[in-house]
C-alpha positions as CSV (number, residue, x, y, z in Angstrom):
1,M,60.8,21.4,-9.9
2,S,62.2,20.3,-12.8
3,R,60.5,18.1,-15.2
4,L,61.7,15.2,-17.5
5,F,62.0,16.3,-21.3
6,R,61.8,13.7,-24.5
7,A,65.3,14.6,-25.6
8,D,66.4,13.3,-22.4
9,V,65.0,9.6,-22.4
10,R,67.8,7.3,-22.6
11,T,66.3,3.8,-20.6
12,P,63.0,2.2,-21.0
13,E,62.1,3.5,-17.4
14,Q,63.0,6.8,-18.5
15,A,60.6,6.6,-21.5
16,L,57.7,5.2,-18.9
17,A,58.0,8.3,-16.4
18,Y,57.5,10.3,-19.6
19,L,55.1,9.1,-21.1
20,T,53.5,8.8,-17.6
21,D,53.9,12.3,-17.2
22,C,52.7,13.3,-20.5
23,T,49.4,11.6,-19.3
24,L,49.7,13.3,-16.6
25,A,49.6,16.9,-18.3
26,T,46.8,15.5,-20.3
27,V,44.6,14.6,-17.1
28,C,45.4,18.3,-15.9
29,D,43.9,20.0,-18.5
30,L,41.1,17.7,-19.1
31,A,40.8,18.7,-15.4
32,A,40.9,22.3,-15.5
33,K,37.6,22.1,-18.2
34,R,34.3,23.2,-16.7
35,S,33.0,21.0,-19.9
36,R,35.3,17.8,-20.8
37,P,34.3,14.5,-22.2
38,K,33.8,12.0,-19.2
39,H,35.0,9.5,-21.1
40,E,38.1,10.8,-22.4
41,F,39.0,12.0,-18.8
42,D,38.4,8.8,-17.1
43,R,40.1,7.2,-20.1
44,Q,43.3,9.4,-19.5
45,K,43.3,9.0,-15.5
46,T,43.0,5.3,-15.9
47,M,46.0,4.9,-18.1
48,A,48.0,7.2,-16.1
49,Q,47.3,5.5,-12.5
50,T,48.5,1.9,-14.6
51,A,51.3,3.9,-15.5
52,I,51.9,5.1,-11.9
53,N,51.3,1.6,-10.1
54,W,53.8,0.1,-12.9
55,M,56.8,2.6,-11.9
56,L,55.9,2.0,-8.4
57,E,56.0,-2.2,-8.7
58,M,59.1,-2.1,-10.9
59,K,60.8,0.7,-8.7
60,V,61.5,2.9,-11.4
61,D,63.0,6.5,-10.7
62,F,60.9,9.5,-11.3
63,H,61.6,12.0,-8.9
64,D,61.4,15.0,-11.6
65,T,57.7,13.9,-12.8
66,R,54.1,14.9,-11.9
67,A,53.9,11.3,-11.2
68,R,56.2,12.1,-8.2
69,D,53.4,14.7,-7.0
70,V,50.7,12.3,-6.9
71,V,52.6,9.7,-5.0
72,D,54.1,12.4,-2.4
73,K,50.9,14.8,-2.2
74,H,47.9,12.8,-3.4
75,G,48.9,9.0,-1.7
76,G,49.5,7.7,-5.4
77,S,45.6,8.3,-6.3
78,V,45.4,10.1,-10.0
79,D,42.2,10.7,-9.0
80,A,42.9,12.5,-6.0
81,W,45.8,14.6,-7.5
82,A,43.3,15.8,-11.1
83,A,40.7,16.9,-8.5
84,T,42.9,19.5,-7.5
85,F,42.7,20.8,-10.8
86,M,38.6,20.9,-11.0
87,P,37.4,23.9,-11.0
88,A,34.9,24.8,-8.5
89,V,31.3,24.2,-8.7
90,D,29.0,27.2,-8.5
């Protein structure tokens, strides 16, 4: 899957999609860690969820982003998407 790159951003909608993608990358990174700051992980997930909700409400095209994966494969839930990156509990 291709991704939206900073150099490709030309509109406010693309800027929102790009920043959401960056936030989701942080969520993914934090989710993969066995030891993570819970407050920061929750804060990043909340920011990403808010941005996805806004993009859906405003009908922003975000077809080449992680947000599209969240919507298409996890019903729009950042929590469900993030859980797929979390290490198994021993």
